DSSP file (Angstrom, degrees, kcal/mol; ACC not computed):
  #  RESIDUE AA STRUCTURE BP1 BP2  ACC     N-H-->O    O-->H-N    N-H-->O    O-->H-N    TCO  KAPPA ALPHA  PHI   PSI    X-CA   Y-CA   Z-CA
    1    1 A M              0   0    0      0, 0.0     2,-0.8     0, 0.0     0, 0.0   0.000 360.0 360.0 360.0 124.5  -77.1  -83.5  -70.4
    2    2 A N    >>  -     0   0    0      1,-0.2     3,-0.7     2,-0.1     4,-0.6  -0.786 360.0-170.0 -92.8 109.0  -75.1  -83.7  -73.6
    3    3 A L  H >> S+     0   0    0     -2,-0.8     4,-1.7     1,-0.2     3,-0.9   0.835  83.0  61.6 -69.4 -33.7  -77.5  -84.4  -76.5
    4    4 A K  H 34 S+     0   0    0      1,-0.2    -1,-0.2     2,-0.2     5,-0.1   0.772  96.5  62.4 -64.5 -23.7  -74.8  -85.1  -79.1
    5    5 A K  H <4 S+     0   0    0     -3,-0.7    -1,-0.2     1,-0.2    -2,-0.2   0.838 114.7  30.7 -68.3 -32.1  -73.6  -88.0  -76.9
    6    6 A Y  H << S+     0   0    0     -3,-0.9     2,-0.4    -4,-0.6    -2,-0.2   0.620 118.6  51.5-102.9 -15.8  -76.9  -89.8  -77.3
    7    7 A L     <  -     0   0    0     -4,-1.7     2,-0.7     3,-0.0    -1,-0.2  -0.981  62.9-147.1-133.1 130.7  -78.1  -88.7  -80.8
    8    8 A D    >   -     0   0    0     -2,-0.4     3,-1.6     1,-0.1     4,-0.1  -0.861  12.0-156.7 -93.3 115.1  -76.4  -88.7  -84.1
    9    9 A F  T >  S+     0   0    0     -2,-0.7     3,-1.4     1,-0.3     4,-0.4   0.593  82.3  79.2 -73.6  -9.6  -77.7  -85.7  -86.0
   10   10 A R  T 3> S+     0   0    0      1,-0.3     4,-0.8     2,-0.2     3,-0.4   0.697  80.6  70.2 -68.1 -16.6  -76.9  -87.2  -89.4
   11   11 A I  H <> S+     0   0    0     -3,-1.6     4,-2.7     1,-0.2     5,-0.3   0.671  79.5  77.7 -74.6 -15.4  -80.0  -89.4  -89.0
   12   12 A L  H <> S+     0   0    0     -3,-1.4     4,-2.6     1,-0.2    -1,-0.2   0.931  95.7  45.4 -58.6 -46.9  -82.2  -86.2  -89.5
   13   13 A G  H  > S+     0   0    0     -3,-0.4     4,-2.3    -4,-0.4    -1,-0.2   0.873 112.9  50.9 -65.6 -37.4  -81.6  -86.2  -93.2
   14   14 A L  H  X S+     0   0    0     -4,-0.8     4,-2.1     2,-0.2    -2,-0.2   0.938 113.9  43.0 -65.4 -47.4  -82.2  -90.0  -93.5
   15   15 A V  H  X S+     0   0    0     -4,-2.7     4,-2.4     1,-0.2    -2,-0.2   0.905 114.4  51.6 -66.2 -41.5  -85.5  -89.8  -91.6
   16   16 A G  H  X S+     0   0    0     -4,-2.6     4,-2.1    -5,-0.3    -2,-0.2   0.903 110.2  48.6 -62.3 -41.7  -86.6  -86.7  -93.5
   17   17 A S  H  X S+     0   0    0     -4,-2.3     4,-2.1     2,-0.2    -1,-0.2   0.905 111.7  49.1 -64.7 -42.1  -85.9  -88.3  -96.8
   18   18 A I  H  X S+     0   0    0     -4,-2.1     4,-2.7     1,-0.2    -2,-0.2   0.895 109.4  52.6 -65.5 -39.5  -87.8  -91.4  -95.8
   19   19 A F  H  X S+     0   0    0     -4,-2.4     4,-2.2     2,-0.2    -1,-0.2   0.900 108.8  50.3 -60.9 -41.1  -90.8  -89.3  -94.6
   20   20 A L  H  X S+     0   0    0     -4,-2.1     4,-0.7     2,-0.2    -2,-0.2   0.900 112.7  46.0 -65.7 -39.5  -90.8  -87.5  -98.0
   21   21 A I  H >< S+     0   0    0     -4,-2.1     3,-0.8     1,-0.2     4,-0.5   0.925 113.9  48.0 -67.7 -43.7  -90.9  -90.8  -99.9
   22   22 A I  H >X S+     0   0    0     -4,-2.7     3,-1.4     1,-0.2     4,-0.7   0.851 101.6  65.1 -65.6 -34.1  -93.5  -92.3  -97.6
   23   23 A S  H 3< S+     0   0    0     -4,-2.2     3,-0.5     1,-0.3    11,-0.4   0.775  91.0  65.6 -62.4 -24.9  -95.7  -89.2  -97.9
   24   24 A E  T << S+     0   0    0     -3,-0.8    11,-1.4    -4,-0.7    10,-0.6   0.822 107.2  40.4 -63.2 -30.7  -96.1  -89.9 -101.7
   25   25 A F  T <4 S+     0   0    0     -3,-1.4    -1,-0.2    -4,-0.5     2,-0.2   0.464 101.2  83.9-102.3  -3.7  -98.1  -93.1 -100.8
   26   26 A L  S  < S-     0   0    0     -4,-0.7     8,-0.6    -3,-0.5     2,-0.2  -0.616  92.2 -87.9 -95.4 161.3 -100.2  -91.8  -97.9
   27   27 A S  E     +A   33   0A   0     -2,-0.2    84,-2.4     6,-0.2    85,-0.5  -0.447  44.9 170.9 -72.5 138.3 -103.4  -89.9  -98.3
   28   28 A W  E     +     0   0A   0      4,-3.0    81,-3.2     1,-0.4     2,-0.4   0.773  62.4   1.1-107.4 -73.9 -103.2  -86.1  -98.7
   29   29 A F  E >  S+A   32   0A   0      3,-0.7     3,-1.6    79,-0.2    -1,-0.4  -0.953 129.5   3.8-124.3 141.9 -106.5  -84.6  -99.6
   30   30 A S  T 3  S-     0   0    0     -2,-0.4    -1,-0.2    77,-0.3     3,-0.1   0.849 123.7 -66.3  53.3  41.3 -109.8  -86.3 -100.1
   31   31 A E  T 3  S+     0   0    0      1,-0.2     2,-0.4    -3,-0.2    -1,-0.3   0.664 105.8 123.2  61.6  19.3 -108.5  -89.7  -99.1
   32   32 A L  E <   -A   29   0A   0     -3,-1.6    -4,-3.0    -6,-0.0    -3,-0.7  -0.900  55.9-135.5-113.4 141.2 -106.2  -89.9 -102.2
   33   33 A S  E  >  -A   27   0A   0     -2,-0.4     4,-2.4    -6,-0.3    -6,-0.2  -0.458  30.0-109.7 -82.5 165.1 -102.4  -90.3 -102.2
   34   34 A L  H  > S+     0   0    0     -8,-0.6     4,-2.6   -10,-0.6    -9,-0.2   0.837 120.4  56.6 -64.8 -31.1 -100.3  -88.2 -104.5
   35   35 A L  H  > S+     0   0    0    -11,-1.4     4,-2.3     2,-0.2    -1,-0.2   0.907 108.1  47.2 -66.4 -40.5  -99.6  -91.3 -106.6
   36   36 A N  H  > S+     0   0    0      2,-0.2     4,-2.4     1,-0.2    -2,-0.2   0.913 112.3  49.5 -64.9 -42.3 -103.4  -91.8 -107.1
   37   37 A I  H  X S+     0   0    0     -4,-2.4     4,-2.8     1,-0.2     5,-0.2   0.903 110.2  51.8 -63.1 -40.2 -103.8  -88.1 -107.9
   38   38 A Y  H  X S+     0   0    0     -4,-2.6     4,-2.1     1,-0.2    -2,-0.2   0.932 110.3  47.7 -60.3 -45.9 -101.0  -88.4 -110.4
   39   39 A L  H  X S+     0   0    0     -4,-2.3     4,-1.9     2,-0.2    -2,-0.2   0.889 113.8  47.6 -64.1 -39.0 -102.5  -91.4 -112.1
   40   40 A I  H  X S+     0   0    0     -4,-2.4     4,-1.6     2,-0.2    -2,-0.2   0.934 113.9  45.6 -67.1 -46.5 -105.9  -89.7 -112.3
   41   41 A T  H  X>S+     0   0    0     -4,-2.8     5,-2.6     1,-0.2     4,-0.6   0.799 111.9  52.9 -71.0 -26.4 -104.6  -86.4 -113.7
   42   42 A T  H  <5S+     0   0    0     -4,-2.1     3,-0.3    -5,-0.2    -1,-0.2   0.895 107.2  51.5 -71.2 -39.5 -102.4  -88.3 -116.2
   43   43 A A  H  <5S+     0   0    0     -4,-1.9    -2,-0.2     1,-0.2    -1,-0.2   0.846 114.1  43.6 -64.8 -32.8 -105.4  -90.2 -117.5
   44   44 A V  H  <5S-     0   0    0     -4,-1.6    -1,-0.2    -5,-0.1    -2,-0.2   0.585 112.2-126.5 -86.4 -11.4 -107.3  -86.9 -117.9
   45   45 A A  T  <5 +     0   0    0     -4,-0.6     2,-0.2    -3,-0.3    -3,-0.2   0.909  41.5 174.2  65.5  47.6 -104.1  -85.4 -119.5
   46   46 A L    > < -     0   0    0     -5,-2.6     3,-1.1     1,-0.1    -1,-0.2  -0.596  35.6-124.5 -79.2 148.7 -103.8  -82.3 -117.2
   47   47 A G  T 3  S+     0   0    0      1,-0.2     3,-0.4    -2,-0.2    -1,-0.1   0.815 102.2  44.1 -67.5 -35.2 -100.7  -80.3 -117.8
   48   48 A D  T >  S+     0   0    0      1,-0.2     3,-1.2     2,-0.1     4,-0.4   0.073  73.6 115.3-101.4  25.3  -99.3  -80.2 -114.3
   49   49 A S  G X   +     0   0    0     -3,-1.1     3,-1.4     1,-0.3     4,-0.2   0.833  68.3  64.1 -66.1 -30.6  -99.8  -83.9 -113.4
   50   50 A F  G >  S+     0   0    0     -3,-0.4     3,-1.6     1,-0.3    -1,-0.3   0.733  86.7  73.3 -65.9 -20.2  -96.0  -84.6 -113.1
   51   51 A L  G X  S+     0   0    0     -3,-1.2     3,-1.5     1,-0.3    -1,-0.3   0.766  82.5  69.2 -65.0 -24.5  -95.8  -82.2 -110.2
   52   52 A Y  G <  S+     0   0    0     -3,-1.4    -1,-0.3    -4,-0.4     4,-0.2   0.641  94.4  56.6 -70.2 -12.2  -97.5  -84.7 -108.0
   53   53 A L  G <> S+     0   0    0     -3,-1.6     4,-2.3    -4,-0.2     3,-0.4   0.513  80.2  93.8 -90.9  -6.7  -94.4  -86.9 -108.2
   54   54 A F  H <> S+     0   0    0     -3,-1.5     4,-3.1     1,-0.2     5,-0.2   0.843  78.7  54.8 -62.8 -37.2  -92.1  -84.2 -106.9
   55   55 A P  H  > S+     0   0    0      0, 0.0     4,-2.3     0, 0.0    -1,-0.2   0.903 111.4  47.2 -60.9 -36.3  -92.2  -85.2 -103.2
   56   56 A L  H  > S+     0   0    0     -3,-0.4     4,-2.1    -4,-0.2    -2,-0.2   0.927 114.0  46.4 -66.2 -44.9  -91.1  -88.7 -104.3
   57   57 A I  H  X S+     0   0    0     -4,-2.3     4,-2.5     1,-0.2     5,-0.2   0.914 112.9  50.6 -62.9 -43.3  -88.3  -87.3 -106.5
   58   58 A C  H  X S+     0   0    0     -4,-3.1     4,-2.7     1,-0.2     5,-0.2   0.916 109.8  50.1 -61.1 -44.7  -87.3  -84.9 -103.6
   59   59 A G  H  X S+     0   0    0     -4,-2.3     4,-2.1    -5,-0.2    -1,-0.2   0.891 111.4  47.8 -62.3 -40.5  -87.1  -87.8 -101.2
   60   60 A I  H  X S+     0   0    0     -4,-2.1     4,-2.0     2,-0.2    -1,-0.2   0.915 113.5  47.2 -68.5 -42.2  -85.0  -89.9 -103.5
   61   61 A I  H  X S+     0   0    0     -4,-2.5     4,-2.1     1,-0.2    -2,-0.2   0.934 114.9  45.7 -64.1 -45.4  -82.6  -87.1 -104.2
   62   62 A C  H  X S+     0   0    0     -4,-2.7     4,-2.4     1,-0.2    -1,-0.2   0.844 110.0  54.8 -68.1 -32.9  -82.2  -86.2 -100.5
   63   63 A L  H  X S+     0   0    0     -4,-2.1     4,-2.6    -5,-0.2    -1,-0.2   0.905 108.0  49.7 -65.0 -40.4  -81.8  -89.8  -99.6
   64   64 A F  H  X S+     0   0    0     -4,-2.0     4,-1.9     2,-0.2    -2,-0.2   0.920 111.5  48.9 -62.4 -43.6  -78.9  -90.0 -102.0
   65   65 A G  H  X S+     0   0    0     -4,-2.1     4,-1.6     2,-0.2    -2,-0.2   0.891 113.0  47.2 -63.3 -39.7  -77.4  -86.9 -100.5
   66   66 A T  H  X S+     0   0    0     -4,-2.4     4,-1.7     1,-0.2    -2,-0.2   0.904 111.9  49.0 -69.3 -41.8  -77.7  -88.2  -97.0
   67   67 A L  H  X S+     0   0    0     -4,-2.6     4,-2.3     1,-0.2    -1,-0.2   0.832 106.7  58.8 -66.8 -30.1  -76.3  -91.6  -97.9
   68   68 A L  H  X S+     0   0    0     -4,-1.9     4,-2.1     1,-0.2     7,-0.3   0.925 109.1  42.0 -63.7 -45.1  -73.4  -89.9  -99.6
   69   69 A V  H  < S+     0   0    0     -4,-1.6    -1,-0.2     1,-0.2    -2,-0.2   0.785 113.9  53.3 -75.0 -25.5  -72.4  -88.1  -96.4
   70   70 A T  H  < S+     0   0    0     -4,-1.7     3,-0.2    -5,-0.1    -2,-0.2   0.861 109.6  49.1 -72.8 -35.2  -73.0  -91.3  -94.4
   71   71 A Y  H  < S+     0   0    0     -4,-2.3     2,-0.4     1,-0.3    -2,-0.2   0.936 132.2   7.0 -67.8 -47.9  -70.7  -93.2  -96.7
   72   72 A N    ><  -     0   0    0     -4,-2.1     3,-1.8    -5,-0.2    -1,-0.3  -0.953  61.3-153.1-142.6 119.3  -67.9  -90.7  -96.6
   73   73 A I  G >  S+     0   0    0     -2,-0.4     3,-0.8     1,-0.3    -1,-0.1   0.672  90.7  73.2 -66.6 -17.6  -67.9  -87.7  -94.3
   74   74 A D  G 3  S+     0   0    0      1,-0.2     3,-0.4     2,-0.1    -1,-0.3   0.630  83.2  70.3 -72.5 -11.8  -65.6  -85.8  -96.7
   75   75 A Y  G <>  +     0   0    0     -3,-1.8     4,-2.2    -7,-0.3    -1,-0.2  -0.019  61.2 122.2 -93.7  30.7  -68.6  -85.3  -99.1
   76   76 A K  H <> S+     0   0    0     -3,-0.8     4,-2.0     1,-0.2    -1,-0.2   0.924  74.3  44.2 -60.6 -48.0  -70.4  -82.9  -96.8
   77   77 A I  H  > S+     0   0    0     -3,-0.4     4,-2.2     1,-0.2    -1,-0.2   0.892 113.2  51.7 -68.5 -38.6  -70.6  -79.9  -99.2
   78   78 A S  H  > S+     0   0    0      1,-0.2     4,-2.3     2,-0.2    -1,-0.2   0.893 109.1  51.9 -61.4 -39.1  -71.6  -82.2 -102.0
   79   79 A S  H  X S+     0   0    0     -4,-2.2     4,-2.6     2,-0.2    -2,-0.2   0.896 107.8  51.3 -64.6 -40.7  -74.4  -83.6  -99.8
   80   80 A V  H  X S+     0   0    0     -4,-2.0     4,-2.4     2,-0.2    -2,-0.2   0.911 110.2  49.1 -62.9 -42.7  -75.6  -80.1  -99.0
   81   81 A I  H  X S+     0   0    0     -4,-2.2     4,-1.9     2,-0.2    -2,-0.2   0.920 112.4  47.8 -64.1 -43.4  -75.8  -79.2 -102.7
   82   82 A I  H  X S+     0   0    0     -4,-2.3     4,-2.2     1,-0.2    -2,-0.2   0.905 111.9  49.9 -64.5 -41.4  -77.7  -82.4 -103.5
   83   83 A N  H  X S+     0   0    0     -4,-2.6     4,-2.7     1,-0.2    -2,-0.2   0.880 108.4  53.0 -66.0 -37.2  -80.1  -81.8 -100.6
   84   84 A F  H  X S+     0   0    0     -4,-2.4     4,-1.7     2,-0.2    -1,-0.2   0.892 108.4  50.4 -63.8 -38.4  -80.7  -78.2 -101.8
   85   85 A I  H  X S+     0   0    0     -4,-1.9     4,-1.5     2,-0.2    -2,-0.2   0.925 111.5  48.6 -63.9 -43.9  -81.6  -79.5 -105.2
   86   86 A G  H  X S+     0   0    0     -4,-2.2     4,-1.5     1,-0.2     3,-0.2   0.916 111.0  48.8 -62.0 -44.2  -84.0  -82.0 -103.7
   87   87 A L  H  X S+     0   0    0     -4,-2.7     4,-2.5     1,-0.2    -1,-0.2   0.798 103.9  62.4 -67.5 -26.8  -85.6  -79.4 -101.5
   88   88 A G  H  X S+     0   0    0     -4,-1.7     4,-2.2     2,-0.2    -1,-0.2   0.908 102.1  50.3 -62.1 -41.6  -85.9  -77.2 -104.6
   89   89 A F  H  X S+     0   0    0     -4,-1.5     4,-2.0    -3,-0.2    -1,-0.2   0.905 110.9  49.5 -60.8 -41.4  -88.2  -79.9 -106.2
   90   90 A F  H  X S+     0   0    0     -4,-1.5     4,-2.7     1,-0.2    -2,-0.2   0.896 109.3  51.0 -66.8 -39.4  -90.3  -79.9 -103.0
   91   91 A L  H  X S+     0   0    0     -4,-2.5     4,-2.8     2,-0.2     5,-0.2   0.882 107.6  53.2 -66.0 -37.7  -90.6  -76.1 -103.0
   92   92 A I  H  X S+     0   0    0     -4,-2.2     4,-1.5     2,-0.2     5,-0.3   0.925 111.4  47.2 -59.7 -43.9  -91.7  -76.1 -106.6
   93   93 A F  H  X>S+     0   0    0     -4,-2.0     4,-2.8     2,-0.2     5,-0.8   0.940 113.1  47.8 -62.2 -47.5  -94.4  -78.6 -105.6
   94   94 A I  H  X5S+     0   0    0     -4,-2.7     4,-0.8     1,-0.2    -2,-0.2   0.919 114.2  45.5 -62.5 -44.5  -95.5  -76.6 -102.6
   95   95 A F  H  <5S+     0   0    0     -4,-2.8    -1,-0.2     1,-0.2    -2,-0.2   0.727 121.9  36.7 -75.8 -20.3  -95.7  -73.3 -104.5
   96   96 A N  H  <5S+     0   0    0     -4,-1.5     4,-0.3    -5,-0.2    -2,-0.2   0.824 127.2  28.2 -97.5 -37.1  -97.6  -74.8 -107.5
   97   97 A I  H >X5S+     0   0    0     -4,-2.8     4,-1.1    -5,-0.3     3,-0.8   0.879 110.2  60.3 -95.7 -43.1  -99.9  -77.4 -106.0
   98   98 A I  G ><<S+     0   0    0     -4,-0.8     3,-0.6    -5,-0.8    -3,-0.1   0.870  99.3  57.1 -62.3 -39.5 -100.7  -76.3 -102.4
   99   99 A P  G >4 S+     0   0    0      0, 0.0     3,-0.8     0, 0.0    -1,-0.3   0.847 106.3  52.3 -59.8 -29.4 -102.3  -72.9 -103.4
  100  100 A L  G <4 S+     0   0    0     -3,-0.8     3,-0.3    -4,-0.3    -2,-0.2   0.800 116.0  39.8 -71.2 -27.9 -104.8  -74.9 -105.6
  101  101 A Q  G X< S+     0   0    0     -4,-1.1     3,-1.7    -3,-0.6     4,-0.5   0.131  79.8 119.5-105.1  18.5 -105.6  -77.1 -102.6
  102  102 A L  G X  S+     0   0    0     -3,-0.8     3,-1.1     1,-0.3    -1,-0.2   0.820  70.6  55.8 -59.8 -35.3 -105.6  -74.3 -100.0
  103  103 A I  G 3  S+     0   0    0     -3,-0.3    -1,-0.3     1,-0.2     4,-0.1   0.723 106.5  52.5 -70.9 -18.3 -109.3  -74.8  -99.0
  104  104 A Y  G X  S+     0   0    0     -3,-1.7     3,-1.0     1,-0.2    -1,-0.2   0.476  80.1  95.6 -94.4  -2.9 -108.5  -78.4  -98.2
  105  105 A I  G X  S+     0   0    0     -3,-1.1     3,-1.9    -4,-0.5    -1,-0.2   0.891  78.8  57.0 -58.2 -43.1 -105.5  -77.7  -95.9
  106  106 A P  G 3  S+     0   0    0      0, 0.0    -1,-0.3     0, 0.0    -2,-0.1   0.804 113.6  41.0 -60.8 -24.7 -107.6  -77.8  -92.7
  107  107 A S  G <  S+     0   0    0     -3,-1.0   -77,-0.3    -4,-0.1    -2,-0.2   0.061  86.1 143.6-108.2  25.4 -108.7  -81.3  -93.6
  108  108 A A    <   -     0   0    0     -3,-1.9   -79,-0.2   -79,-0.1   -80,-0.1  -0.326  41.8-134.7 -65.7 145.6 -105.4  -82.5  -94.8
  109  109 A D    >>  -     0   0    0    -81,-3.2     4,-1.0   -83,-0.1     3,-0.9  -0.198  35.3 -79.0 -93.2-171.5 -104.5  -86.1  -94.1
  110  110 A I  H 3> S+     0   0    0      1,-0.2     4,-2.4     2,-0.2     5,-0.2   0.743 119.5  67.0 -66.7 -27.6 -101.2  -87.6  -92.8
  111  111 A G  H 3> S+     0   0    0    -84,-2.4     4,-2.0     1,-0.2    -1,-0.2   0.881  99.1  52.6 -61.8 -38.3  -99.3  -87.5  -96.1
  112  112 A F  H <> S+     0   0    0     -3,-0.9     4,-2.0   -85,-0.5    -1,-0.2   0.922 111.6  45.4 -61.4 -45.4  -99.3  -83.7  -96.0
  113  113 A Y  H  X S+     0   0    0     -4,-1.0     4,-2.6     1,-0.2     5,-0.3   0.862 109.4  55.1 -70.3 -36.1  -97.8  -83.6  -92.5
  114  114 A F  H  X S+     0   0    0     -4,-2.4     4,-2.6     1,-0.2    -1,-0.2   0.910 109.3  48.3 -60.9 -41.7  -95.3  -86.3  -93.3
  115  115 A S  H  X S+     0   0    0     -4,-2.0     4,-2.5     2,-0.2    -2,-0.2   0.908 112.4  47.1 -68.5 -40.6  -94.0  -84.2  -96.2
  116  116 A I  H  X S+     0   0    0     -4,-2.0     4,-2.1     2,-0.2    -2,-0.2   0.939 115.7  44.9 -65.8 -46.2  -93.8  -81.0  -94.2
  117  117 A I  H  X S+     0   0    0     -4,-2.6     4,-2.4     1,-0.2    -2,-0.2   0.911 113.6  51.5 -64.3 -41.5  -92.0  -82.8  -91.3
  118  118 A G  H  X S+     0   0    0     -4,-2.6     4,-2.2    -5,-0.3    -2,-0.2   0.916 110.2  47.7 -62.4 -43.6  -89.7  -84.6  -93.8
  119  119 A S  H  X S+     0   0    0     -4,-2.5     4,-2.2     1,-0.2    -1,-0.2   0.885 111.7  50.6 -67.1 -36.4  -88.7  -81.4  -95.6
  120  120 A L  H  X S+     0   0    0     -4,-2.1     4,-2.6     2,-0.2    -2,-0.2   0.899 109.5  50.9 -66.2 -39.1  -88.0  -79.7  -92.3
  121  121 A L  H  X S+     0   0    0     -4,-2.4     4,-1.9     2,-0.2    -2,-0.2   0.900 110.6  48.6 -64.8 -39.7  -85.8  -82.5  -91.1
  122  122 A V  H  X S+     0   0    0     -4,-2.2     4,-2.1     2,-0.2    -1,-0.2   0.906 111.4  50.7 -65.4 -40.0  -83.8  -82.4  -94.4
  123  123 A F  H  X S+     0   0    0     -4,-2.2     4,-2.2     1,-0.2    -2,-0.2   0.915 110.1  48.8 -63.0 -43.1  -83.5  -78.6  -93.9
  124  124 A F  H  X S+     0   0    0     -4,-2.6     4,-2.5     1,-0.2    -1,-0.2   0.839 108.6  55.0 -65.7 -31.9  -82.2  -79.1  -90.3
  125  125 A D  H  X S+     0   0    0     -4,-1.9     4,-2.6     2,-0.2    -2,-0.2   0.907 106.8  50.5 -64.7 -41.8  -79.8  -81.7  -91.6
  126  126 A I  H  X S+     0   0    0     -4,-2.1     4,-2.5     2,-0.2    -2,-0.2   0.933 111.6  47.5 -60.4 -45.9  -78.4  -79.2  -94.1
  127  127 A I  H  X S+     0   0    0     -4,-2.2     4,-2.6     1,-0.2     5,-0.2   0.910 111.4  51.3 -62.3 -42.0  -78.0  -76.6  -91.3
  128  128 A N  H  X S+     0   0    0     -4,-2.5     4,-2.4     2,-0.2    -2,-0.2   0.910 111.0  47.9 -61.0 -43.2  -76.3  -79.3  -89.1
  129  129 A I  H  X S+     0   0    0     -4,-2.6     4,-2.1     2,-0.2    -2,-0.2   0.924 113.7  46.8 -64.4 -44.2  -73.9  -80.2  -91.9
  130  130 A L  H  X S+     0   0    0     -4,-2.5     4,-2.1     2,-0.2    -2,-0.2   0.888 113.1  48.7 -67.3 -37.8  -73.0  -76.6  -92.6
  131  131 A L  H  X S+     0   0    0     -4,-2.6     4,-2.4     2,-0.2    -1,-0.2   0.894 111.7  48.9 -68.2 -39.2  -72.5  -75.8  -88.9
  132  132 A S  H  X S+     0   0    0     -4,-2.4     4,-2.0    -5,-0.2    -2,-0.2   0.871 111.2  50.8 -69.1 -33.4  -70.3  -78.8  -88.4
  133  133 A Q  H  X S+     0   0    0     -4,-2.1     4,-2.1     2,-0.2    -2,-0.2   0.900 110.6  49.3 -66.0 -40.1  -68.3  -77.8  -91.4
  134  134 A Q  H  X S+     0   0    0     -4,-2.1     4,-2.1     2,-0.2    -2,-0.2   0.900 110.6  49.9 -65.9 -41.2  -68.0  -74.2  -90.0
  135  135 A Q  H  X S+     0   0    0     -4,-2.4     4,-1.4     2,-0.2    -1,-0.2   0.880 109.6  51.7 -64.6 -37.4  -66.8  -75.6  -86.6
  136  136 A K  H  X S+     0   0    0     -4,-2.0     4,-1.0     1,-0.2    -2,-0.2   0.902 110.9  47.5 -65.6 -41.3  -64.3  -77.8  -88.4
  137  137 A L  H  < S+     0   0    0     -4,-2.1     3,-0.2     1,-0.2    -2,-0.2   0.850 109.0  55.4 -66.8 -34.5  -62.9  -74.8  -90.3
  138  138 A G  H  < S+     0   0    0     -4,-2.1    -1,-0.2     1,-0.2    -2,-0.2   0.795 104.8  53.0 -68.6 -28.9  -62.8  -72.8  -87.1
  139  139 A R  H  <        0   0    0     -4,-1.4    -1,-0.2     1,-0.2    -2,-0.2   0.763 360.0 360.0 -77.4 -25.8  -60.6  -75.4  -85.3
  140  140 A E     <        0   0    0     -4,-1.0    -1,-0.2    -3,-0.2    -2,-0.2   0.483 360.0 360.0 -83.2 360.0  -58.0  -75.4  -88.0
């Protein structure tokens, strides 16, 4: 069974980006979404409150990169660079916020899982783009 015949792997980045954007509005820890946590920490004027917006920023950047390669296939390398920048924002969020919430990970809600799955899908999209670029170079 040829999987490439039935599935277009370019959709991985699109679905992953949408998952990252949706995860911002779903509950993460203690029944609060990241947007609610951002609004609460901004009202209290905590220093790192802007970090709670990074999954949303990452999803928008990666969505732009995915739509760029969907629009014109010649922009593959540009799309990979844009997706790496977007995943960089997500990694900053993960390394700064998640250690503070480590005790709540076992009781994490669906938003946490959406963000992890979305970032993995974007990463697999990057690998797919780079492998298809390598195969194209190998044929020439």
